[in-house]
MARPAVO-597316 format. One record per residue: residue number from 1; residue in one letter; x, y, z of N, C-alpha, C, O in turn. Coordinates in steps of 0.2 Angstrom, whole numbers. Each point is the difference from the previous one (the first is absolute). Last residue first. Layout:
// MARPAVO-597316
> NUM_a_X_Y_Z_X_Y_Z_X_Y_Z_X_Y_Z .
...
//
This chain:
// MARPAVO-597316
> 130_p_403_-19_82_4_-6_-5_6_-2_2_3_-4_-3 .
> 129_s_-19_12_23_4_4_-5_3_-5_-5_4_-5_1 .
> 128_i_-29_2_14_9_0_1_2_4_-7_-4_2_-5 .
> 127_p_-20_1_19_3_-2_-6_6_1_2_2_4_4 .
> 126_l_-14_-13_16_1_6_-6_0_-2_-5_-1_-6_-2 .
> 125_h_-7_-13_20_5_4_-5_-1_5_-3_-3_0_-6 .
> 124_s_-12_-13_20_3_4_5_7_3_-5_4_5_2 .
> 123_r_-20_-21_-10_-5_7_3_3_4_4_-2_5_2 .
> 122_l_12_-25_-10_-1_5_-5_-4_5_3_0_6_-3 .
> 121_s_5_-24_16_5_3_1_1_5_-6_5_3_-1 .
> 120_d_-21_-21_0_-2_3_6_6_8_1_-2_5_2 .
> 119_v_6_-22_-18_-5_5_-1_-2_2_4_-2_6_-2 .
> 118_v_17_-21_7_3_4_-2_-8_6_-3_0_6_1 .
> 117_t_-7_-24_11_6_5_5_3_6_-6_-1_6_1 .
> 116_t_-13_-23_-10_-3_4_2_3_5_7_-2_6_2 .
> 115_l_13_-24_-15_-4_5_-4_-3_5_4_2_6_-1 .
> 114_k_9_-24_13_3_6_-2_-2_5_-7_2_6_-1 .
> 113_a_-18_-23_10_3_5_5_6_3_-3_-1_6_0 .
> 112_l_-7_-21_-15_-3_5_1_2_2_5_2_6_-1 .
> 111_r_17_-16_-11_-6_-2_5_-3_5_1_3_5_0 .
> 110_v_8_-10_-24_0_4_6_-5_-2_7_-6_-2_0 .
> 109_p_22_-12_-22_-7_3_3_-1_3_4_3_-2_5 .
> 108_k_13_11_-18_-8_-4_0_4_-5_2_6_0_-2 .
> 107_e_5_22_11_0_-7_-3_-6_-2_-1_-5_0_4 .
> 106_l_11_27_1_-2_-7_4_1_-5_-7_-1_2_-5 .
> 105_f_9_24_12_3_-5_-5_-4_-8_2_4_-4_2 .
> 104_d_-8_34_6_0_-7_2_1_-5_-6_-3_2_-5 .
> 103_v_3_22_4_-3_0_7_4_-7_1_5_0_4 .
> 102_v_5_11_-24_-6_-2_1_0_-2_8_6_-3_2 .
> 101_g_11_16_-18_-5_4_4_-7_-4_2_-5_3_1 .
> 100_l_24_-6_-16_-4_4_-4_-5_0_6_-6_2_-1 .
> 99_k_24_-13_6_4_5_-1_-7_7_-2_0_6_1 .
> 98_m_-3_-29_3_-1_5_7_2_6_-2_-1_5_3 .
> 97_a_-3_-22_-22_-5_3_4_2_5_5_-3_6_1 .
> 96_e_20_-18_-8_-2_6_-4_-5_3_2_-1_6_1 .
> 95_v_10_-24_10_2_7_1_-2_4_-3_0_6_3 .
> 94_a_-9_-26_-5_-2_2_5_3_8_2_-3_5_2 .
> 93_t_9_-19_-23_-8_3_1_-1_4_5_-2_6_-1 .
> 92_a_22_-18_4_1_5_-6_-6_3_-2_0_6_-2 .
> 91_v_-2_-25_16_4_5_3_1_7_-4_-2_6_1 .
> 90_t_-19_-23_-9_7_0_1_3_5_4_-4_5_1 .
> 89_g_-23_-15_-6_6_4_2_8_-3_0_2_-6_2 .
> 88_a_-26_-1_-10_5_-1_-4_5_5_2_3_4_-4 .
> 87_g_-25_-6_12_2_-7_1_6_-2_-4_3_-6_-1 .
> 86_t_-15_29_13_3_-3_-6_4_-5_2_4_-1_5 .
> 85_l_-15_25_2_-4_-5_1_3_-6_-6_-1_1_-6 .
> 84_v_7_27_18_2_-7_-6_-4_-6_5_0_0_6 .
> 83_v_-7_26_-2_2_-4_4_3_-8_-7_-5_-3_-3 .
> 82_v_2_32_6_0_-6_-3_0_-4_3_4_1_5 .
> 81_p_-13_27_-4_5_-6_5_-3_-7_-4_-6_-1_-1 .
> 80_t_7_25_-11_-4_-5_2_5_-7_4_4_-3_-2 .
> 79_l_1_25_-12_3_-2_7_-4_-5_3_2_-2_6 .
> 78_d_2_13_-30_-4_-3_3_4_-4_6_5_-4_0 .
> 77_g_4_17_-20_-1_4_7_-6_-3_5_-3_4_4 .
> 76_g_13_-12_-25_-4_5_-2_-2_2_7_-6_3_0 .
> 75_h_22_-18_-1_4_5_-3_-6_5_-2_1_5_-2 .
> 74_r_-7_-23_17_3_4_1_5_5_-4_3_5_3 .
> 73_m_-18_-22_-13_-3_4_6_4_6_4_-2_6_1 .
> 72_t_11_-22_-17_-3_4_-3_-4_6_6_0_6_1 .
> 71_r_12_-25_7_5_6_-3_-2_5_-3_2_5_0 .
> 70_l_-17_-24_5_3_3_8_5_6_-2_-1_6_3 .
> 69_v_-6_-20_-21_-7_3_3_2_5_4_-2_6_0 .
> 68_d_17_-20_-7_1_6_-3_-8_2_1_-2_6_-2 .
> 67_l_7_-24_14_6_3_2_-2_7_-3_1_5_3 .
> 66_g_-13_-23_-9_-3_3_6_4_6_1_-3_6_0 .
> 65_p_4_-17_-26_2_-2_9_-3_5_5_0_6_-1 .
> 64_m_-12_-11_-23_5_4_2_1_-3_7_-4_-1_4 .
> 63_d_-15_-7_-16_4_3_-2_6_4_0_3_3_-4 .
> 62_p_-15_-20_17_1_-2_-6_1_5_-6_2_-2_-5 .
> 61_l_8_1_31_-6_1_-3_0_-2_-7_6_-1_-2 .
> 60_n_7_-1_27_1_-4_-8_-7_1_-3_-4_-3_2 .
> 59_l_11_12_21_5_2_-5_-2_-3_-8_3_2_-5 .
> 58_d_-21_7_23_3_-5_-2_7_2_-6_0_4_-5 .
> 57_l_-14_11_25_2_-2_-6_3_-7_-1_5_-1_3 .
> 56_l_-21_20_12_3_-8_2_2_-2_-9_-5_-1_-4 .
> 55_v_-1_27_17_0_-4_-5_4_-8_1_5_-1_3 .
> 54_g_-17_25_9_5_-5_-1_0_-3_-4_-6_0_-2 .
> 53_g_-11_16_6_5_1_6_5_-4_1_3_1_6 .
> 52_f_-14_10_-29_-1_-5_5_4_2_6_5_4_0 .
> 51_a_-18_10_-21_5_-1_4_0_-6_4_-5_-1_3 .
> 50_e_1_6_-30_-3_1_7_4_-1_4_6_-1_-2 .
> 49_k_0_3_-22_-7_5_2_-4_-1_5_-5_2_1 .
> 48_k_27_-12_-5_2_8_-3_-8_2_2_-1_5_3 .
> 47_l_4_-27_2_4_3_3_-1_8_-2_0_4_5 .
> 46_r_-9_-21_-18_-5_1_7_4_5_3_-3_4_3 .
> 45_l_16_-9_-21_-8_3_-3_-2_1_6_-1_6_2 .
> 44_g_18_-21_1_3_7_-1_-6_6_-2_2_6_1 .
> 43_a_-6_-32_2_1_5_5_3_6_0_0_4_5 .
> 42_d_-5_-15_-25_-8_1_5_3_3_5_-1_6_1 .
> 41_n_18_-15_-12_-1_8_-2_-8_1_3_-2_5_1 .
> 40_g_13_-25_7_4_7_1_-3_5_-3_-1_6_2 .
> 39_t_-15_-26_4_6_1_-5_2_6_2_-4_4_3 .
> 38_l_-15_-10_6_2_-8_-1_6_1_-4_3_-5_-2 .
> 37_a_-17_18_23_4_2_-7_3_-7_-2_3_-4_3 .
> 36_v_-22_13_16_4_-4_-2_2_3_-6_-4_5_-3 .
> 35_d_-6_3_27_0_1_-7_4_-7_-3_3_-3_4 .
> 34_a_-14_8_23_8_-5_-6_-4_2_-7_-6_-1_0 .
> 33_a_0_11_27_-1_-1_-6_4_-2_-3_6_3_1 .
> 32_v_-10_-9_25_5_4_-4_-2_-1_-6_-1_-6_-1 .
> 31_g_-8_-4_21_-2_7_-2_5_5_-4_0_6_0 .
> 30_r_0_-32_7_5_5_3_-3_6_1_1_4_5 .
> 29_k_-8_-21_-19_-1_1_7_1_2_4_-3_0_6 .
> 28_e_11_5_-27_-7_2_-2_-4_-2_9_-3_4_2 .
> 27_l_25_-13_-7_1_7_0_-7_3_0_1_5_3 .
> 26_a_1_-28_-8_2_1_4_0_8_3_-3_1_5 .
> 25_t_-4_-7_-26_-3_-2_4_2_0_8_-4_1_5 .
> 24_c_16_5_-24_-3_5_2_-5_-1_5_-3_4_3 .
> 23_v_22_-20_-8_1_6_3_-7_6_-1_1_3_5 .
> 22_f_-6_-24_-14_2_0_6_2_6_4_-2_3_5 .
> 21_t_0_-3_-27_-7_0_4_2_-3_7_-4_2_4 .
> 20_v_21_3_-18_-3_5_0_-7_-1_4_-2_4_4 .
> 19_f_14_-22_-10_4_0_5_-3_9_1_1_2_5 .
> 18_s_-9_-15_-22_-2_-3_6_2_4_5_-4_1_4 .
> 17_v_9_7_-24_-6_1_0_-2_-4_7_-3_4_4 .
> 16_d_25_5_-15_-1_-7_4_-6_1_3_0_3_5 .
> 15_d_14_14_-14_-5_-2_-6_-2_-7_3_-2_-4_-4 .
> 14_d_8_29_17_2_-7_1_-5_-4_-8_-6_1_-1 .
> 13_v_7_22_18_2_-1_-7_5_-6_1_6_0_2 .
> 12_v_-24_16_13_2_-6_2_2_-2_-9_-4_0_-4 .
> 11_l_-2_22_20_-1_-4_-7_6_-6_0_6_0_3 .
> 10_l_-23_13_18_8_0_-3_0_-2_-7_-6_-2_-2 .
> 9_r_-3_17_23_-3_-4_-6_6_-2_-2_6_3_-1 .
> 8_v_-13_4_26_4_0_-6_0_-4_-4_-1_-5_1 .
> 7_s_-8_18_25_-1_-5_-6_6_0_-7_3_5_-2 .
> 6_d_-9_11_18_6_-4_6_-1_-8_-5_4_-4_1 .
> 5_g_0_29_-13_-4_-3_5_3_-7_4_6_-2_1 .
> 4_t_2_14_-19_1_5_4_-3_-3_6_1_3_6 .
> 3_d_15_-14_-24_-8_1_0_1_5_8_4_1_4 .
> 2_a_15_0_-24_-3_-5_7_-6_3_1_-2_5_-2 .
> 1_m_13_-8_-23_-1_5_6_-2_-4_6_-1_-6_0 .
//
């Protein structure tokens, strides 16, 4: 769901604890609240219970592919804006992710300036069509 205020609360879905710590620290310095899910299953449960202004989603999760998390979200009617962050992106996965309505597809390592620009853009995103 789109965030209704000036701030955005994000769900960071990634099993790389060092990367998650880096991203969350950088976001919090910009006044963006960040929650963490280390698995796709955890992300699914959190998204069913809580509203987020956006999701930063890795494609390689320990229990399922990130694209499966995204498919489940969209098929369940969840229109939360999603940004893919991956170190293992391919043209095929980028195309599939875009068809599922991702806002952006970023390759790791991601520059902090690019990440914050994308996060800032989430503030203006309305829910998207699947």
